[in-house]
N, C-alpha and C positions, 0 to 999 in steps of 0.2 A: 599699174598693170592695165593691159588693154584686152577687152574680150574679143571673141571671134568676129564681132560686128564692127570693131574699130572704136568702141566706146570704152570708157574707163570702168573698172570694177571697183566698187566700194567695199573692200575687204577690211575686216577688223585687224588690228595688230596680231591678235591671237591666230586668226586665219592665215595671215602672212607668215607667222612663225611656224605654224604647222606645215604649211605648204613648202617652206624652205627645207624642213626635214624630209618631207615626202619627196620633193624634187632632188634635193642634194644627196640624199642617201638611197632613194628609190625604195622606201619602205612604206608600209601601211600605217595609217593614223592610229590603229589599234596597238601598234608596237611602241608608241611614244611615251606613255605613262611609265615612269620608272626607268626609262632608257638611259644607259650610261655608255661612255666611250668604250668601245670594243665589246659592248653588250650584244651586238649583232655583227655578223661578218662585214656588213656594208660600212660600219663606222670604224674603219681602220685609219691609219695615218693619211692615206690619200682621200678617203671619204671625209675625213675631218676637214681638210682644206676645201673640198668641194662644198661641204656644208657651210663653212665660214663664208665662202664666196656667195652662196645663195642667200645667207642672212644679210650680208653687207649689201647685196643688190636689192633685197626686199625692203630694207629700211634706209637705203641711201646713206650708209655710214661706213667707216673704216675702223675695224676693231684693232686695238693696239696689241702688241705681241704678248704681253702678260695676260690679256683677256683671252687670246687664242689658246694659250697654254693651259689656263685654268678652266676653260670651257670643256667640262668633262661629263656633263649630263644635260638632259632635256630641261630640268629645273634650274641648273646653274646658268644655262643660257638666258633664261628669263631674268635672273639677277643681274647678269652682266649687261643686258640691254637697258636696264634702268639707269646705268651710268651714262647712257647715250640718250636719255630722256625718252625711251621707248617703254611704255607700259603694256604688258601683256595681260 
């Protein structure tokens, strides 16, 4: 990530993950704990794919199809990312 001055931002993996949800779904950080697929109107099937793309971009990974399908909660996403050597 690049800040507004052209320098890199040193965000933690946790911050990157939270930002992916905020940016991908357009929701507040306060909505994330306990969040599940279709738990908010923004996390529908289209929002899901937008969120997946945001996570893939944030961590420079490509999720496999099974992971995309089973990614059904904020917490499950953290578990899935461990498979890609991303610790949240």
